[in-house]
Structures are given as C-alpha cells and as structure tokens.
N, C-alpha and C positions, 0 to 999 in steps of 0.2 A: 504493500501500500506506500509506504514513504517512497519508496523507491518510484513509483509512479509520479509523486509530487515532483521529484527533482526533474522531471524531464517536462510535467506539463505546465508549471509555474515559468520555466522559461520560454517556453512556447508562446503562452499567452501573453507575456509581457513584451516578447518580440511582437507578437500581433496587436496589440495596444500600442505601440511605438509606431508602427507600419500605418496605422490607420489616424493616428495623430499628424503624422507625416503629409499623408493624403489630405486630410483636412486642411492643413495648413497650406499645401500647396493649392488646392482649390480654392482658397480665400484670397490670397495673392495673385492667382491667375486669372482673375475676374469671373470665374464661375458664377457668382450670386450678384453681380453688377447690375444686370438689366433681367430682371424677373419678372417683371411687368409686361413686356411684349410678348412674351411667351403664352399667357392666359389672353391678351388682346388679341392676337391672331389666330384664334380658335373663333372669337366673336366675329372677326372681319373675314372669314373665308366664304366665298362663293360655294354656296350648297347646291346650286343648280345645275341640272345637267342639260345636256343636248335637247333630249326628248322634253325636257319642262319648257325649256324657252320657245319651243315652237306651239305648245298648247296653249301658252300665255299669250302669244302673237296674235293667234284667231279671235 
C-alpha cells in the first residue's frame, strides 16, 4: 500500500504542475481575451438554407 503511494504522489504532483503550466500558458497566450464574440457569432449566423429562401420569395 505504501509503495503505491510513492509512485502515485509524484505522478499526481507532476500532473498538477502540468495543468498549472497549461493554464498559465492559456492566460498569457490570449485564450480568454475575447470570449464574447463566440457567443455572438451563433446569434448572427444565417440559418436559412437554399430551399427556405426560394419559398419566402414567392
């Protein structure tokens, strides 16, 4: 039991450090700079298809 902790604790600490580095990189790489435009692009999307536009013209 104790031997497995000697393996699992360093692996989990390494994992936490890697996640911290990835989050740090994401913050300073500008990943969270413009989160509003992704939501607005869904609202501004043209949902009409070619068949719908012909029916509305008649």
